[in-house]
C-alpha positions as CSV (number, residue, x, y, z in Angstrom):
1,M,161.5,180.9,82.0
2,S,163.9,178.3,83.4
3,N,167.4,178.1,82.0
4,S,169.3,174.9,81.0
5,R,170.9,174.6,84.4
6,D,167.5,174.6,86.2
7,R,166.0,172.2,83.7
8,R,168.9,169.8,84.2
9,I,168.4,170.0,88.0
10,M,164.7,169.5,87.8
11,K,165.2,166.5,85.6
12,E,167.7,165.0,88.0
13,L,165.3,165.5,90.9
14,Q,162.5,164.0,89.0
15,D,164.5,160.9,88.1
16,L,165.6,160.6,91.8
17,A,162.0,160.8,92.9
18,E,161.0,158.0,90.5
19,D,163.8,155.6,91.6
20,K,164.4,156.6,95.2
21,D,163.0,153.3,96.5
22,S,165.6,151.3,94.5
23,S,168.6,153.6,95.1
24,G,167.8,154.7,98.6
25,I,169.0,158.2,97.6
26,H,166.7,161.2,98.2
27,A,167.0,164.9,97.3
28,A,164.7,167.9,97.2
29,P,165.0,171.7,97.2
30,E,165.2,173.4,100.6
31,N,163.0,176.2,99.1
32,E,160.7,175.8,96.2
33,S,161.6,179.2,94.9
34,T,165.2,178.2,94.1
35,L,167.2,175.2,92.9
36,T,170.5,176.5,94.4
37,N,170.2,174.8,97.8
38,L,169.0,171.2,98.1
39,K,168.8,168.7,100.9
40,G,169.7,165.1,100.3
41,W,169.5,162.1,102.6
42,F,170.1,158.3,102.8
43,Y,170.4,155.6,105.4
44,G,173.7,154.3,106.5
45,P,174.7,151.1,104.6
46,G,174.5,147.6,106.1
47,N,177.5,145.9,107.7
48,T,178.9,149.2,108.8
49,P,178.7,151.1,112.2
50,Y,176.5,153.6,110.4
51,E,173.8,151.0,109.5
52,G,170.2,152.2,109.7
53,G,171.1,155.8,110.6
54,K,169.5,158.6,108.6
55,Y,172.2,161.0,107.2
56,V,171.2,164.4,105.9
57,I,173.4,166.2,103.3
58,R,173.2,169.9,102.5
59,I,173.8,170.5,98.8
60,A,174.7,173.8,97.2
61,L,174.7,174.1,93.4
62,D,176.9,176.7,91.7
63,H,175.4,178.7,88.8
64,E,177.8,176.8,86.6
65,Y,176.5,173.4,87.6
66,P,176.9,170.7,86.2
67,F,180.3,172.0,85.0
68,K,181.3,172.6,88.6
69,P,180.6,170.0,91.2
70,P,177.9,170.3,93.9
71,R,179.2,171.5,97.3
72,M,178.1,169.0,99.9
73,R,178.4,168.7,103.6
74,F,176.9,166.5,106.3
75,E,174.2,168.1,108.3
76,T,174.1,165.0,110.5
77,N,177.1,164.6,112.8
78,I,179.1,161.6,111.9
79,W,182.4,160.0,113.1
80,H,184.3,159.4,109.9
81,P,187.9,160.2,108.8
82,N,186.8,161.9,105.6
83,V,184.1,164.1,107.2
84,S,184.8,166.9,109.6
85,S,183.2,166.0,113.0
86,Q,182.8,169.8,113.6
87,T,181.5,171.2,110.3
88,G,180.4,168.2,108.2
89,A,182.8,169.1,105.4
90,I,183.5,166.1,103.1
91,C,186.9,165.1,101.6
92,L,186.0,163.2,98.4
93,D,187.6,163.4,95.0
94,T,184.3,163.0,93.2
95,L,183.3,166.4,94.6
96,K,186.5,168.0,93.6
97,N,189.1,167.1,90.9
98,N,187.3,163.9,89.7
99,W,184.0,165.6,89.0
100,S,182.6,165.4,85.5
101,P,179.5,167.1,84.0
102,V,178.1,163.6,83.1
103,Q,177.7,162.9,86.8
104,T,174.6,163.9,88.7
105,I,173.3,164.7,92.2
106,K,172.4,161.1,92.5
107,T,175.9,159.8,91.6
108,A,177.5,162.3,94.0
109,L,175.2,161.2,96.9
110,L,175.9,157.5,96.1
111,S,179.7,158.3,96.2
112,V,179.2,159.9,99.6
113,R,177.3,156.9,100.9
114,M,179.9,154.6,99.5
115,L,182.5,156.5,101.6
116,L,180.8,155.2,104.7
117,E,181.6,151.6,103.6
118,N,185.1,152.5,102.4
119,P,186.7,155.3,104.5
120,N,190.1,156.6,103.4
121,P,192.1,157.6,106.5
122,S,195.2,158.3,104.3
123,D,193.4,161.4,102.9
124,P,191.5,162.6,105.9
125,Q,189.2,165.6,106.5
126,D,189.3,165.0,110.3
127,A,192.8,164.0,111.5
128,Q,191.7,163.0,114.9
129,V,189.2,160.5,113.6
130,A,191.7,159.2,111.0
131,N,194.3,158.7,113.6
132,M,191.8,156.6,115.7
133,L,190.9,154.4,112.7
134,L,194.6,153.8,111.9
135,H,195.7,153.0,115.4
136,D,192.6,151.7,117.1
137,P,190.2,150.4,114.5
138,S,187.9,148.6,116.9
139,G,187.6,151.7,119.1
140,F,186.8,153.7,115.9
141,V,184.0,151.3,115.0
142,I,182.5,151.6,118.5
143,M,182.7,155.4,118.5
144,A,181.3,155.7,114.9
145,H,178.4,153.5,116.0
146,E,177.7,155.5,119.1
147,W,177.6,158.7,117.0
148,A,175.3,156.9,114.6
149,I,172.9,156.1,117.4
150,R,173.1,159.5,119.0
151,H,173.0,161.7,116.0
152,A,171.5,159.7,113.1
153,G,168.9,157.6,115.1
154,A,170.6,154.3,114.1
155,P,169.4,151.2,116.0
156,R,172.0,149.7,118.4
157,Q,173.7,146.7,116.9
158,R,174.0,144.0,119.5
159,N,176.7,142.1,117.5
160,L,178.7,145.0,116.2
161,D,181.6,143.9,114.0
162,T,184.5,145.8,115.5
163,S,187.0,144.2,113.1
164,R,185.3,145.8,110.1
165,F,188.2,148.2,109.3
166,N,191.1,146.3,110.8
167,S,192.7,146.0,107.3
168,L,193.2,149.8,107.4
169,A,195.2,149.8,110.7
170,R,198.8,150.8,110.9
171,V,199.5,148.7,114.0
172,P,200.6,145.1,114.4
173,P,197.7,142.5,114.9
174,V,196.3,142.7,118.4
175,P,196.6,139.4,120.4
176,F,193.3,137.7,121.0
177,E,193.1,138.6,124.7
178,A,193.8,142.3,124.1
179,Q,191.4,142.3,121.2
180,R,188.6,140.8,123.3
181,Y,189.1,143.6,125.9
182,H,189.7,146.3,123.2
183,G,193.2,146.9,124.5
184,Y,192.1,147.5,128.1
185,N,193.5,145.4,131.0
186,R,191.3,142.4,131.8
187,A,191.1,143.3,135.5
188,L,189.9,146.8,134.7
189,I,187.1,145.5,132.5
190,S,186.3,142.8,135.0
191,R,185.5,145.3,137.7
192,F,182.4,146.3,135.6
193,T,181.6,142.9,134.1
194,S,181.4,141.5,137.7
195,M,178.3,143.8,138.0
196,G,176.6,141.9,135.2
197,F,177.6,144.1,132.2
198,E,178.9,142.7,128.9
199,V,182.6,143.1,127.9
200,D,181.8,145.0,124.7
201,R,179.4,147.4,126.5
202,V,182.0,148.1,129.2
203,A,184.7,148.7,126.6
204,E,182.3,151.0,124.7
205,A,181.8,153.1,127.8
206,L,185.5,153.3,128.5
207,I,186.1,154.4,124.9
208,Y,183.2,156.9,125.1
209,F,184.8,158.7,128.1
210,G,188.3,158.5,126.6
211,I,189.6,156.3,129.4
212,D,193.4,155.6,128.8
213,R,194.3,152.0,127.9
214,N,197.6,152.5,129.8
215,N,199.3,150.0,127.4
216,G,197.1,147.2,128.7
217,V,198.3,147.7,132.3
218,D,195.7,147.8,135.1
219,Y,195.2,151.0,137.2
220,A,192.6,152.6,139.4
221,L,190.0,154.9,137.9
222,T,188.9,158.0,139.7
223,E,185.6,157.9,141.6
224,G,184.2,160.3,139.0
225,Q,185.2,158.1,136.1
226,V,183.7,155.0,137.8
227,G,180.4,156.9,138.4
228,D,180.2,158.2,134.8
229,I,180.9,154.7,133.3
230,T,178.4,153.0,135.6
231,A,175.8,155.6,134.8
232,R,176.3,155.0,131.1
233,L,176.1,151.3,131.5
234,L,172.8,151.7,133.3
235,G,171.5,153.9,130.5
236,E,171.5,157.0,132.6
237,Q,173.7,158.9,130.1
């Protein structure tokens, strides 16, 4: 006979199944014999670098649920300051101190999805990602989108809004010229755009390979770096 915890979980999953088309949130048991481990998923929200990507969340429910929050982590790799890029661990108050028994698996997953729209680099799970968002927000957006394409199957956005999280930055406003070239020297970018590649695609490739901006001063890349960047621009990487 099922206990009150199991009945509560089954009711939540049933409600989710009935309204998943409107909420976009999905969850189901990983194994039909137990309700302790679930798998949830949703698509990345619009107007973000994660748009259209499918993000899978592993959910573990304590025997004291709903009086203890669900333990959640991303199974899908994601570039986000509040999610570990290595383990998928999530830093979110709703899953810790702000949890209440009136909340549900659905509301928890909605809060995780909302985190993709409103990252909080001041309370990070991944310091490297948070530092990038705070000091190079356009580079962060490009990297987050590349990870969304590579790991979550998101479609490439041809007009990616790289200013999406500029308000979170802790650096002075970037001059227009530097903003257009994502902080790289114009001549450095031009050596690739002269081959017919777009500025944003070149900048994305430079960021992907961690090419130093050198404070906006031009310098010569190594032969290996040029080869890697060119191969990526040609779709060979």
